[in-house]
LOMARVEX-542565 format. One record per atom (N, C-alpha, C): x, y, z. Coordinates in steps of 0.05 Angstrom, whole numbers, padded with zeros to 5 digits, always signed. Example, Ala and Ser with C-alpha at 12.3 -4.5 7.8 and 13.67 -1.06 7.14 Angstrom:
2
+00264-00114+00156+00246-00090+00156+00264-00066+00156+00257-00045+00142+00273-00021+00143+00258+00001+00157
END
This chain:
305
+00044+00695-01198+00061+00700-01175+00046+00696-01149+00058+00682-01131+00045+00676-01105+00051+00699-01086+00030+00712-01077+00032+00734-01057+00011+00729-01035+00020+00717-01013+00001+00712-00991-00011+00737-00979-00035+00734-00968-00048+00756-00954-00053+00748-00925-00053+00767-00907-00056+00761-00879-00085+00752-00873-00088+00736-00852-00114+00729-00843-00129+00708-00858-00115+00692-00874-00128+00671-00890-00118+00644-00882-00134+00623-00886-00125+00596-00879-00102+00586-00895-00086+00568-00884-00063+00557-00899-00072+00537-00920-00095+00524-00915-00105+00503-00934-00135+00505-00936-00145+00499-00960-00174+00498-00965-00181+00471-00978-00202+00459-00968-00212+00434-00980-00234+00442-01000-00230+00434-01025-00249+00440-01046-00269+00416-01047-00294+00422-01045-00315+00402-01047-00325+00404-01076-00315+00386-01092-00321+00387-01121-00350+00376-01127-00366+00393-01140-00394+00385-01144-00401+00382-01174-00381+00384-01192-00387+00383-01220-00400+00358-01230-00393+00335-01219-00403+00309-01229-00432+00305-01220-00441+00319-01200-00469+00317-01191-00485+00342-01196-00478+00364-01182-00492+00389-01185-00489+00400-01213-00466+00396-01226-00462+00406-01252-00476+00390-01274-00472+00364-01274-00484+00348-01295-00514+00344-01293-00525+00347-01269-00554+00342-01266-00570+00363-01282-00558+00385-01290-00572+00405-01305-00570+00402-01335-00554+00383-01344-00550+00378-01372-00575+00366-01385-00583+00376-01408-00607+00366-01421-00601+00339-01435-00581+00338-01452-00574+00312-01465-00563+00293-01444-00570+00268-01447-00561+00248-01428-00530+00244-01431-00516+00246-01408-00488+00242-01408-00483+00212-01402-00469+00198-01419-00465+00169-01415-00451+00163-01388-00458+00141-01376-00448+00133-01350-00417+00131-01351-00406+00120-01372-00377+00116-01373-00363+00143-01374-00376+00163-01386-00364+00190-01387-00364+00202-01359-00386+00199-01344-00387+00209-01317-00365+00196-01300-00362+00169-01303-00341+00155-01288-00313+00165-01295-00308+00169-01320-00282+00179-01329-00278+00207-01317-00298+00224-01317-00297+00251-01306-00288+00250-01277-00301+00233-01261-00294+00231-01233-00265+00221-01229-00257+00201-01245-00230+00191-01243-00209+00213-01250-00215+00229-01271-00197+00251-01279-00196+00272-01257-00218+00278-01245-00219+00298-01223-00201+00289-01200-00204+00264-01193-00188+00253-01171-00158+00253-01178-00151+00247-01203-00124+00247-01212-00112+00275-01211-00129+00295-01214-00120+00323-01212-00116+00333-01184-00122+00316-01164-00117+00322-01137-00140+00330-01119-00164+00329-01131-00188+00335-01114-00194+00311-01096-00198+00317-01071-00201+00296-01050-00230+00292-01042-00248+00310-01050-00277+00306-01044-00292+00312-01070-00304+00291-01081-00318+00294-01107-00346+00283-01104-00366+00300-01105-00393+00291-01102-00401+00276-01127-00408+00251-01123-00410+00232-01146-00436+00232-01161-00458+00231-01146-00484+00228-01158-00506+00234-01138-00531+00229-01146-00553+00233-01128-00573+00210-01130-00581+00200-01108-00600+00177-01108-00629+00188-01105-00637+00203-01125-00664+00214-01126-00680+00197-01146-00706+00201-01146-00723+00187-01165-00717+00197-01193-00713+00179-01212-00707+00187-01240-00726+00207-01252-00751+00206-01243-00771+00225-01253-00763+00254-01248-00750+00259-01225-00744+00286-01218-00717+00295-01229-00697+00277-01230-00671+00284-01241-00662+00261-01259-00673+00261-01284-00667+00239-01302-00638+00236-01309-00623+00258-01308-00594+00257-01315-00579+00240-01295-00589+00236-01271-00575+00220-01251-00589+00193-01246-00604+00184-01265-00619+00159-01262-00601+00135-01261-00575+00139-01269-00556+00116-01270-00539+00114-01245-00549+00124-01222-00532+00124-01198-00523+00096-01190-00541+00076-01192-00534+00049-01185-00513+00037-01203-00513+00046-01228-00494+00036-01248-00467+00051-01245-00469+00077-01239-00444+00093-01237-00428+00088-01212-00441+00087-01189-00425+00087-01164-00406+00063-01162-00413+00039-01170-00393+00017-01169-00369+00021-01187-00372+00037-01208-00350+00043-01226-00329+00061-01213-00336+00072-01190-00318+00091-01176-00304+00079-01152-00306+00053-01150-00295+00039-01126-00265+00044-01123-00251+00048-01145-00222+00052-01143-00213+00081-01141-00232+00099-01139-00225+00128-01138-00214+00135-01110-00191+00147-01110-00178+00154-01085-00187+00182-01076-00213+00184-01070-00224+00209-01060-00250+00202-01045-00258+00220-01027-00284+00217-01015-00306+00222-01036-00327+00206-01035-00348+00208-01056-00375+00211-01044-00382+00236-01035-00408+00240-01024-00430+00237-01045-00454+00229-01036-00477+00227-01054-00501+00240-01041-00518+00252-01057-00542+00265-01047-00564+00245-01044-00578+00246-01021-00602+00229-01017-00625+00247-01008-00649+00244-01021-00671+00261-01014-00688+00251-00990-00687+00224-00986-00705+00212-00966-00693+00185-00958-00709+00169-00943-00699+00144-00933-00695+00123-00956-00712+00125-00976-00709+00107-00999-00682+00112-01013-00676+00138-01017-00650+00145-01029-00627+00136-01011-00630+00138-00985-00609+00129-00967-00605+00099-00969-00627+00084-00970-00625+00055-00973-00609+00048-00998-00614+00061-01020-00600+00056-01045-00570+00062-01043-00564+00084-01030-00536+00093-01027-00521+00074-01008-00533+00067-00986-00520+00049-00967-00515+00022-00978-00534+00013-00995-00532-00014-01007-00508-00016-01025-00499+00007-01035-00475+00007-01053-00450+00014-01038-00452+00017-01012-00428+00023-00996-00421+00052-00992-00439+00070-00998-00433+00099-00994-00428+00104-00965-00408+00121-00959-00401+00127-00932-00403+00157-00926-00410+00173-00946-00415+00201-00943-00440+00209-00958-00459+00220-00943-00485+00227-00956-00491+00256-00950-00509+00267-00966-00518+00295-00962-00548+00297-00965-00560+00315-00950-00588+00321-00952-00590+00350-00961-00612+00358-00974-00614+00384-00987-00639+00398-00977-00635+00419-00960-00657+00434-00948-00658+00462-00959-00678+00477-00949-00683+00504-00958-00687+00523-00935-00676+00547-00938-00680+00567-00917-00706+00583-00921-00719+00578-00943-00744+00593-00948-00767+00574-00954-00791+00583-00947-00815+00566-00950-00822+00561-00979-00820+00582-00996-00828+00579-01024-00811+00559-01038-00784+00561-01035-00767+00541-01048-00771+00513-01037-00776+00511-01011-00781+00485-00999-00806+00473-01012-00826+00489-01016-00851+00480-01028-00847+00472-01057-00833+00488-01072-00829+00483-01100-00809+00460-01106-00788+00458-01089-00767+00439-01094-00771+00412-01079-00783+00414-01055-00786+00390-01039-00815+00383-01034-00833+00400-01044-00862+00395-01040-00870+00393-01011-00855+00408-00994-00860+00408-00965-00854+00435-00954-00863+00440-00929-00855+00463-00915-00827+00459-00905-00814+00480-00895-00787+00477-00883-00788+00457-00860-00808+00459-00843-00810+00441-00820-00815+00413-00828-00831+00409-00849-00837+00382-00859-00812+00370-00871-00796+00386-00885-00772+00375-00897-00752+00367-00876-00750+00383-00855-00732+00375-00833-00741+00349-00820-00767+00346-00817-00778+00321-00806-00771+00297-00824-00772+00302-00851-00765+00281-00870-00735+00273-00867-00718+00293-00862-00690+00288-00861-00682+00274-00834-00698+00278-00814-00690+00268-00787-00683+00238-00787-00700+00221-00797-00693+00192-00797-00670+00186-00817-00668+00201-00838-00647+00197-00857-00620+00202-00844-00617+00225-00831-00592+00231-00817-00586+00212-00795-00607+00205-00779-00603+00187-00756-00593+00160-00766-00605+00149-00787-00597+00123-00797-00569+00124-00809-00564+00146-00823-00537+00148-00835-00516+00149-00813-00521+00163-00792-00502+00165-00770-00499+00137-00756-00520+00122-00755-00519+00095-00743-00500+00078-00760-00499+00083-00786-00481+00068-00804-00453+00081-00806-00448+00100-00788-00421+00113-00787-00416+00130-00812-00437+00138-00826-00433+00155-00850-00429+00184-00842-00414+00198-00858-00411+00227-00854-00435+00241-00868-00447+00260-00855-00471+00273-00866-00467+00303-00870-00472+00312-00894-00471+00340-00901-00499+00350-00904-00504+00374-00894-00530+00387-00899-00527+00411-00917-00540+00409-00940-00541+00432-00958-00564+00450-00950-00559+00476-00949-00580+00495-00944-00581+00515-00967-00602+00515-00982-00605+00532-01005-00619+00558-00998-00617+00577-01016-00631+00604-01013-00622+00618-00987-00596+00617-00981-00586+00629-00957-00583+00660-00958-00584+00671-00982-00580+00700-00985-00603+00714-01000-00615+00700-01018-00638+00711-01032-00654+00690-01045-00680+00696-01048-00699+00676-01060-00713+00691-01083-00717+00678-01106-00729+00691-01129-00758+00699-01124-00772+00686-01105-00799+00692-01099-00802+00710-01074-00785+00705-01054-00788+00719-01029-00769+00743-01026-00749+00745-01044-00731+00767-01042-00708+00762-01023-00696+00783-01011-00675+00779-00992-00684+00762-00968-00666+00744-00960-00673+00725-00938-00660+00735-00912-00676+00741-00891-00665+00751-00866-00644+00731-00855-00622+00743-00845-00600+00727-00834-00610+00708-00812-00627+00719-00794-00636+00703-00771-00652+00679-00780-00667+00682-00803-00682+00660-00814-00664+00637-00823-00643+00644-00837-00623+00625-00846-00610+00611-00823-00602+00626-00803-00589+00615-00779-00607+00594-00766-00633+00600-00764-00651+00582-00751-00652+00555-00765-00654+00555-00791-00656+00529-00806-00629+00515-00805-00607+00531-00807-00580+00519-00806-00576+00504-00780-00584+00516-00758-00581+00504-00732-00598+00478-00730-00622+00480-00742-00639+00456-00741-00627+00433-00756-00614+00438-00779-00601+00417-00794-00578+00405-00778-00562+00422-00765-00540+00412-00749-00551+00396-00725-00573+00405-00713-00585+00391-00690-00594+00363-00698-00601+00359-00723-00609+00333-00732-00585+00313-00732-00561+00324-00732-00537+00307-00732-00519+00311-00755-00524+00331-00773-00506+00336-00795-00478+00343-00785-00458+00332-00798-00430+00338-00790-00421+00365-00801-00431+00372-00824-00423+00398-00836-00447+00410-00851-00444+00436-00856-00466+00451-00868-00455+00466-00892-00468+00465-00915-00460+00480-00938-00481+00502-00943-00471+00527-00941-00489+00550-00944-00491+00558-00974-00514+00555-00985-00517+00559-01014-00529+00586-01022-00514+00600-01040-00525+00625-01052-00537+00616-01079-00561+00605-01077-00572+00591-01100-00577+00607-01125-00583+00633-01121-00588+00650-01145-00565+00671-01148-00544+00668-01132-00520+00684-01136-00523+00714-01129-00539+00721-01109-00543+00749-01103-00527+00759-01079-00511+00741-01066-00496+00749-01043-00474+00769-01050-00467+00785-01030-00444+00803-01032-00427+00798-01006-00401+00807-01007-00384+00800-00984-00393+00808-00956-00405+00831-00954-00414+00839-00927-00437+00821-00917-00454+00813-00935-00476+00795-00928-00465+00768-00919-00444+00758-00933-00431+00733-00926-00420+00735-00898-00405+00756-00892-00393+00760-00866-00414+00762-00844-00436+00775-00850-00458+00778-00830-00470+00751-00823-00475+00735-00843-00487+00708-00838-00468+00691-00822-00443+00690-00830-00423+00674-00816-00420+00684-00787-00420+00710-00782-00417+00721-00755-00440+00713-00738-00465+00714-00749-00488+00707-00732-00489+00677-00727-00480+00661-00746-00478+00632-00741-00459+00627-00718-00436+00640-00718-00417+00637-00696-00429+00646-00670-00443+00668-00670-00455+00678-00645-00476+00659-00634-00488+00643-00652-00508+00624-00643-00496+00596-00638-00469+00595-00637-00456+00570-00629-00448+00552-00651-00451+00561-00676-00443+00544-00699-00414+00551-00707-00396+00532-00703-00368+00537-00708-00362+00539-00738-00344+00556-00746-00336+00559-00774-00325+00534-00785-00314+00517-00768-00302+00492-00777-00323+00472-00788-00348+00478-00783-00370+00461-00792-00384+00472-00817-00374+00494-00827-00387+00509-00848-00372+00508-00875-00386+00502-00896-00375+00505-00923-00392+00526-00938-00382+00536-00960-00397+00556-00975-00399+00547-01004-00422+00554-01016-00429+00545-01043-00441+00570-01058-00424+00583-01073-00432+00607-01087-00437+00603-01116-00457+00617-01127-00462+00619-01155-00453+00646-01165-00446+00647-01191-00432+00670-01202-00450+00688-01219-00476+00688-01212-00496+00702-01228-00488+00732-01233-00479+00745-01212-00472+00773-01214-00441+00777-01211-00426+00756-01216-00397+00758-01216-00385+00761-01188-00400+00752-01168-00391+00756-01140-00380+00731-01127-00379+00708-01141-00372+00683-01127-00345+00684-01115-00325+00693-01129-00297+00694-01118-00295+00714-01095-00307+00738-01098-00305+00757-01077-00320+00748-01052-00342+00734-01055-00356+00722-01032-00340+00700-01019-00326+00684-01036-00309+00663-01025-00286+00675-01009-00274+00696-01019-00252+00709-01004-00263+00720-00977-00287+00731-00977-00298+00741-00952-00302+00718-00932-00310+00695-00942-00314+00671-00925-00287+00661-00914-00266+00661-00931-00240+00653-00923-00229+00672-00901-00234+00697-00904-00225+00717-00884-00239+00712-00858-00262+00700-00859-00277+00693-00834-00268+00666-00822-00251+00652-00837-00241+00626-00827-00252+00601-00840-00270+00604-00859-00281+00581-00873-00258+00567-00889-00258+00541-00888-00237+00526-00902-00248+00505-00921-00275+00504-00925-00287+00486-00944-00303+00502-00964-00297+00499-00989-00310+00514-01011-00319+00495-01032-00345+00498-01039-00357+00482-01061-00350+00495-01088-00344+00479-01108-00338+00490-01134-00343+00468-01155-00346+00476-01180-00353+00457-01201-00333+00459-01224-00320+00437-01230-00300+00437-01251-00311+00449-01277-00296+00468-01288-00305+00480-01313-00329+00499-01311-00338+00503-01286-00362+00520-01282-00388+00506-01290-00388+00479-01291-00412+00465-01298-00435+00471-01279-00459+00471-01290-00483+00475-01274-00494+00503-01276-00520+00505-01276-00533+00531-01277-00554+00532-01256-00567+00555-01255-00589+00558-01235-00615+00562-01250-00634+00543-01249-00659+00546-01264-00677+00568-01252-00670+00579-01229-00687+00599-01216-00679+00628-01221-00657+00632-01236-00648+00659-01244-00640+00657-01273-00655+00671-01290-00650+00668-01319-00621+00676-01327-00609+00695-01312-00583+00705-01319-00561+00689-01304-00568+00669-01289-00548+00655-01273-00527+00642-01291-00502+00645-01283-00480+00633-01298-00470+00608-01285-00484+00599-01264-00477+00573-01253-00458+00574-01230-00447+00551-01223-00430+00548-01200-00403+00562-01204-00390+00568-01182-00363+00577-01183-00345+00556-01196-00330+00564-01216-00313+00545-01229-00289+00537-01212-00283+00511-01210-00262+00502-01193-00235+00514-01201-00231+00516-01227-00206+00528-01237-00202+00557-01229-00224+00572-01230-00222+00600-01222-00215+00602-01192-00227+00584-01176-00221+00583-01148-00192+00576-01143-00183+00555-01156-00155+00546-01152-00135+00567-01161-00141+00581-01182-00123+00603-01191-00120+00624-01169-00142+00632-01157-00141+00651-01135-00126+00640-01111-00133+00616-01103-00120+00604-01080-00090+00600-01084-00083+00591-01108-00054+00588-01114-00040+00614-01111-00052+00635-01121-00040+00662-01120-00037+00672-01092-00054+00663-01074-00053+00671-01046-00035+00652-01029-00024+00632-01042-00007+00613-01028-00022+00594-01010-00048+00590-01016-00065+00572-01000-00064+00544-01013-00058+00524-00998-00055+00497-01008-00083+00485-01014-00085+00471-01036-00109+00456-01042-00102+00427-01050-00078+00422-01058-00070+00396-01068-00079+00391-01097-00090+00411-01110-00101+00408-01137-00080+00418-01158-00076+00402-01178-00059+00408-01201-00076+00423-01221-00072+00450-01223-00089+00466-01240-00087+00458-01270-00063+00450-01279-00060+00442-01307-00076+00417-01313-00075+00398-01295-00090+00373-01299-00120+00378-01297-00128+00395-01278-00156+00402-01275-00167+00416-01300-00152+00435-01310-00160+00449-01335-00163+00430-01358-00144+00411-01361-00146+00391-01382-00171+00374-01379-00178+00368-01355-00202+00352-01349-00227+00367-01358-00228+00393-01351-00252+00409-01359-00253+00414-01389-00230+00416-01402-00230+00419-01431-00242+00393-01443-00233+00370-01432-00242+00344-01442-00273+00342-01437-00282+00350-01414-00311+00348-01408-00327+00366-01426-00316+00390-01431-00330+00408-01449-00333+00396-01477-00313+00381-01485-00315+00368-01511-00337+00346-01511-00339+00332-01489-00360+00312-01486-00388+00325-01488-00390+00349-01477-00416+00363-01476-00421+00380-01502-00400+00383-01518-00403+00397-01543-00405+00427-01541-00393+00439-01520-00393+00468-01517-00369+00476-01500-00360+00501-01503-00337+00510-01487-00343+00514-01458-00323+00512-01441-00326+00516-01413-00330+00546-01407-00349+00552-01388-00352+00580-01381-00331+00591-01362-00313+00573-01352-00292+00582-01333-00273+00600-01347-00268+00623-01336-00249+00642-01347-00221+00631-01347-00214+00617-01325-00187+00606-01323-00183+00583-01343-00203+00566-01347-00201+00545-01367-00196+00558-01395-00212+00579-01401-00209+00591-01427-00181+00604-01430-00172+00617-01409-00146+00631-01411-00123+00611-01414-00123+00589-01398-00101+00570-01399-00103+00553-01424-00126+00545-01433-00128+00528-01457-00122+00545-01482-00128+00571-01481-00121+00588-01504-00091+00591-01507-00077+00593-01484-00048+00594-01484-00036+00570-01498-00048+00547-01492-00038+00522-01504-00043+00521-01534
END
């Protein structure tokens, strides 16, 4: 039953990350044609932004080593297809295939920057500067991912002002939007509101902010609702709940797109997503991976069938 609540946006854009953030964590190699079919099915279900792949060195993310082979197979997909690029070489590869939306991936903490990017936070921003500048010269849309925005497994709770400083630096480079990542899933609603409020106070408009929550402690939906109450209208999610967090042993991965759509549908918030078609897609993908989907909504709806 649809029961709207006051103070929420009329429409939310779901930034689907299952095909990239979800599949990159799979140990068995997922065939390229399966990835392509996955993206096509997601688009057919009504998702308008589907992160397709990542142009990183195969050594670091072997699951996405087929980016050059995959991306041309998506030419007929009626959706925006952002791709992740780590550096100028990755940007060159993406632009050569006609990518028009790219993303860079930064860290709010020094330890994660060192472990994930082999650089300090400042050095990583310096690496991104020419990437963003060149992408903008090519009229590409640029998203900046910022990880460890709420907690870090080595450094503990991350001060809000520290996150705001790096967030502003990414936007100053020229990023069009920013995705705030709760990489190990430790955020709670009050923390989410505090970070968004300080970003606003420092001149970062909510219209430039997306949120990316992990469900390690079962807080992803409540944190999303807190962000919506603050005016956020872009939410990252992964079909079927694909993807895990290698930095928290108990992490249950990304917020499942179906769980998000169920909540938004109930609130009367438009997404353009057909939940039945999306659920069928995640059931199909789970079959390809040989295990059930962790999404509660997928399990509930597929069990009914």
